[in-house]
One Martini backbone bead per residue (centre of mass of N, CA, C, O) as a GRO file, in nm:
protein
  103
    1MET     BB    1  -0.576   2.254  -0.882
    2VAL     BB    2  -0.558   2.045  -1.148
    3GLY     BB    3  -0.305   2.012  -1.389
    4PRO     BB    4  -0.115   1.910  -1.654
    5GLU     BB    5   0.151   1.903  -1.465
    6ASP     BB    6   0.014   1.654  -1.280
    7TYR     BB    7   0.074   1.461  -1.512
    8ILE     BB    8   0.148   1.112  -1.608
    9ALA     BB    9   0.269   0.938  -1.863
   10ILE     BB   10   0.273   0.569  -1.952
   11THR     BB   11   0.236   0.644  -2.255
   12ASP     BB   12   0.213   0.732  -2.610
   13ASN     BB   13  -0.066   0.791  -2.596
   14VAL     BB   14  -0.343   0.966  -2.678
   15PRO     BB   15  -0.560   1.130  -2.515
   16GLU     BB   16  -0.891   1.112  -2.448
   17LYS     BB   17  -1.138   1.307  -2.458
   18HIS     BB   18  -1.310   1.224  -2.175
   19GLY     BB   19  -1.169   0.997  -2.061
   20VAL     BB   20  -1.056   0.758  -1.882
   21LYS     BB   21  -0.894   0.779  -1.555
   22GLY     BB   22  -0.607   0.717  -1.374
   23VAL     BB   23  -0.531   0.681  -1.012
   24VAL     BB   24  -0.218   0.714  -0.825
   25GLY     BB   25  -0.128   0.702  -0.459
   26ALA     BB   26   0.146   0.720  -0.257
   27GLY     BB   27   0.159   0.665   0.097
   28THR     BB   28   0.047   0.507   0.367
   29GLY     BB   29  -0.079   0.402   0.113
   30LEU     BB   30  -0.281   0.286  -0.173
   31GLY     BB   31  -0.421   0.488  -0.402
   32GLU     BB   32  -0.721   0.424  -0.602
   33ALA     BB   33  -0.861   0.542  -0.919
   34TYR     BB   34  -1.133   0.659  -1.124
   35LEU     BB   35  -1.229   0.861  -1.408
   36SER     BB   36  -1.539   1.009  -1.511
   37HIS     BB   37  -1.714   1.176  -1.725
   38ARG     BB   38  -1.921   1.461  -1.703
   39HIS     BB   39  -2.162   1.522  -1.889
   40GLY     BB   40  -2.157   1.862  -1.999
   41THR     BB   41  -1.868   1.889  -1.877
   42GLU     BB   42  -1.533   1.931  -1.715
   43PHE     BB   43  -1.597   1.694  -1.528
   44TYR     BB   44  -1.536   1.439  -1.277
   45ASN     BB   45  -1.578   1.126  -1.157
   46VAL     BB   46  -1.511   0.953  -0.858
   47HIS     BB   47  -1.366   0.608  -0.823
   48PRO     BB   48  -1.296   0.438  -0.571
   49SER     BB   49  -1.055   0.204  -0.430
   50GLU     BB   50  -0.884  -0.113  -0.315
   51GLY     BB   51  -0.608  -0.158  -0.481
   52GLY     BB   52  -0.390  -0.192  -0.245
   53HIS     BB   53  -0.521  -0.494  -0.174
   54THR     BB   54  -0.383  -0.628  -0.378
   55GLU     BB   55  -0.193  -0.859  -0.504
   56PHE     BB   56   0.134  -0.926  -0.518
   57ALA     BB   57   0.256  -0.978  -0.862
   58GLY     BB   58   0.520  -1.096  -0.962
   59LEU     BB   59   0.756  -1.175  -1.246
   60THR     BB   60   1.009  -1.249  -1.081
   61LEU     BB   61   1.235  -1.383  -0.878
   62GLU     BB   62   1.289  -1.121  -0.724
   63ASP     BB   63   0.995  -1.070  -0.647
   64TYR     BB   64   0.956  -1.331  -0.488
   65GLU     BB   65   1.183  -1.280  -0.281
   66PHE     BB   66   1.061  -1.019  -0.172
   67ARG     BB   67   0.799  -1.139  -0.070
   68GLU     BB   68   0.935  -1.337   0.132
   69PHE     BB   69   1.079  -1.119   0.293
   70LEU     BB   70   0.820  -0.977   0.395
   71LYS     BB   71   0.703  -1.220   0.544
   72LYS     BB   72   0.939  -1.246   0.743
   73LEU     BB   73   0.926  -0.966   0.871
   74PHE     BB   74   0.641  -0.993   0.983
   75LYS     BB   75   0.691  -1.242   1.166
   76GLU     BB   76   0.937  -1.093   1.333
   77ASP     BB   77   0.744  -0.897   1.438
   78PRO     BB   78   0.637  -0.839   1.757
   79GLU     BB   79   0.347  -0.724   1.687
   80ASN     BB   80   0.267  -1.018   1.538
   81GLU     BB   81   0.325  -1.277   1.711
   82GLY     BB   82   0.424  -1.481   1.467
   83LYS     BB   83   0.253  -1.429   1.238
   84GLU     BB   84   0.149  -1.532   0.931
   85LEU     BB   85   0.182  -1.417   0.607
   86LEU     BB   86  -0.008  -1.507   0.320
   87ARG     BB   87   0.001  -1.209   0.204
   88ILE     BB   88   0.077  -0.945  -0.042
   89SER     BB   89   0.025  -0.630  -0.075
   90THR     BB   90   0.089  -0.363  -0.267
   91GLU     BB   91   0.116  -0.155  -0.025
   92ARG     BB   92   0.360  -0.328   0.106
   93VAL     BB   93   0.556  -0.219  -0.139
   94VAL     BB   94   0.475   0.116  -0.220
   95SER     BB   95   0.441   0.248   0.035
   96GLY     BB   96   0.582   0.432   0.268
   97PRO     BB   97   0.634   0.202   0.492
   98ALA     BB   98   0.769   0.005   0.262
   99LEU     BB   99   1.028   0.140   0.137
  100LYS     BB  100   1.249   0.040   0.343
  101HIS     BB  101   1.258  -0.264   0.218
  102ILE     BB  102   1.410  -0.210  -0.053
  103TYR     BB  103   1.693  -0.131   0.114
   0.00000   0.00000   0.00000
């Protein structure tokens, strides 16, 4: 069971009781979902998404250079047979298999 110690606040805002909650979990991919309160209960409905497949949209020159670096790595990987990667999804940046590229 998930308890209060399992949550991480990303703002100083006070959570609204029974408000919508966002869930993000990096693993072999990037899982994203939101939770909506099931009225009359203490439970939430889970609404999964394919948020990890969204385009990585960096904000800085360093982000852009990292994106180009990932595209180059993908093209040079023998398993990809020289195919060019036209886009970089968010999970290619933050999921488990991608973390090695940050260092």
